[in-house]
C-alpha positions in Angstrom: 101.0 80.7 80.3 98.8 81.9 77.5 96.6 84.8 78.4 93.5 85.8 76.5 93.3 89.1 78.3 96.8 90.7 78.4 95.7 93.5 80.8 94.5 90.9 83.3 97.8 88.9 83.0 99.7 92.1 83.5 97.8 92.9 86.7 98.3 89.4 88.0 102.0 89.6 87.2 102.2 92.8 89.4 100.8 91.1 92.5 103.5 90.4 95.0 102.3 87.3 96.7 105.0 87.3 99.5 104.0 90.8 100.4 100.3 89.9 100.4 101.1 86.8 102.5 103.1 89.0 105.0 100.2 91.5 105.3 97.7 88.6 105.8 99.9 87.0 108.5 100.2 90.3 110.3 96.5 90.8 110.3 95.9 87.3 111.6 98.5 87.7 114.4 96.9 91.0 115.4 93.4 89.7 115.3 94.3 86.6 117.4 96.1 88.7 120.1 99.7 87.7 119.2 100.8 91.4 119.3 104.5 90.8 119.8 104.7 88.3 116.9 102.7 90.8 114.8 105.2 93.5 115.6 108.1 91.3 114.6 106.4 90.2 111.4 105.5 93.8 110.6 109.1 95.1 111.3 110.5 92.4 109.1 108.1 93.2 106.2 108.7 96.9 106.5 112.4 96.3 106.0 111.6 94.4 102.8 108.8 96.7 101.6 109.5 100.2 103.0 107.1 101.9 100.7 104.1 99.7 101.4 101.4 101.8 103.1 99.4 98.8 104.4 102.4 97.7 106.5 102.5 101.1 108.3 98.7 101.0 108.7 99.0 97.6 110.4 101.9 98.7 112.5 99.8 101.6 113.7 97.0 99.2 114.6 99.4 97.0 116.5 100.8 100.0 118.4 97.3 101.2 119.2 96.4 97.8 120.6 99.6 97.9 122.8 98.5 101.3 124.1 101.2 103.3 122.3 99.0 105.8 120.5 101.8 108.3 119.9 103.8 105.8 118.0 100.6 104.5 116.3 100.0 108.1 115.0 103.5 108.2 113.5 102.8 104.9 111.7 99.5 106.2 110.4 101.3 109.4 109.3 103.6 107.3 107.2 100.8 105.2 105.8 98.9 108.4 104.8 102.0 110.0 103.3 102.4 106.9 101.1 98.7 106.6 100.3 96.8 109.9 101.0 93.5 108.4 99.6 93.2 105.7 102.3 90.3 106.9 104.4 90.7 104.0 106.8 94.2 105.3 107.8 92.7 108.7 108.6 90.0 107.0 110.7 92.5 104.9 112.6 94.8 107.9 113.2 91.7 109.9 114.4 90.9 107.2 116.9 94.5 107.2 118.2 94.4 111.0 118.5 91.1 110.8 120.3 92.6 108.3 122.7 95.2 110.8 123.7 92.5 113.5 123.9 93.6 115.4 120.7 90.0 116.0 119.8 90.8 118.7 117.2 93.2 116.4 115.5 90.8 113.6 115.6 88.0 115.7 114.2 90.2 116.8 111.3 91.1 113.2 110.5 87.5 112.0 110.6 86.4 115.0 108.4 89.2 114.2 105.9 88.2 110.5 105.9 84.6 111.5 105.1 85.9 113.8 102.3 87.8 110.9 100.8 84.9 108.4 101.3 81.6 109.9 102.1 80.1 106.4 102.6 82.6 105.4 105.4 80.2 104.7 108.3 83.1 104.2 110.7 84.3 107.8 110.1 80.8 109.2 111.0 80.4 107.0 114.0 83.9 107.8 115.4 83.3 111.5 114.7 80.1 111.2 116.7 82.1 109.8 119.6 84.4 112.8 119.6 81.5 115.1 119.3 80.0 113.5 122.4 83.3 114.0 124.2 83.4 117.6 123.3 79.8 118.3 124.2 78.3 118.5 120.7 75.4 116.1 121.4 73.2 117.3 118.5 76.1 116.9 116.0 76.8 113.4 117.4 73.2 112.4 116.9 73.3 113.6 113.3 76.5 111.7 112.6 75.1 108.5 114.2 72.0 108.8 112.0 74.2 109.0 109.0 76.5 106.1 110.2 73.4 103.9 110.8 71.9 104.7 107.4 75.3 103.9 105.7 75.6 100.6 107.7 72.0 99.7 106.7 72.9 100.4 103.0 76.1 98.2 103.4 74.1 95.3 104.8 71.4 95.6 102.1 74.1 95.6 99.4 75.7 92.5 101.0 72.3 90.7 101.1 71.6 91.6 97.5 75.0 90.3 96.5 74.3 86.9 98.1 71.2 86.5 96.0 
């Protein structure tokens, strides 16, 4: 293959299509409710790609769906250790911590997610939920206002991109 832009070809050469396919299949299985199949596919992929943070992220999501939040937190811990800049992993770990009523841990994760990505509306909305659970209604209202503003901005950007 002749490539006019060598940096693009190099980036394309680094894409591991089987790994991407496995991650896509795991997401599809999870989103359609085939949790046990998603677990099996995820376990298989983690043996092949033990340093892939997305696999641990998805494993955490599966375990959360199955109600095993303590195991989910461990999976998110691994995902975060492999990619500490993934704000979504902090949000999901915060949700799992909130579900087991570790509100301090959840707040720390949501705060860290916001530090990484101040435009992550889900981090603000989930932090608002924890603030409600801990009695900080004013703080929750402020976070929901920020989350709503960010969601409006996201929708506006999507609409502008379609034009």
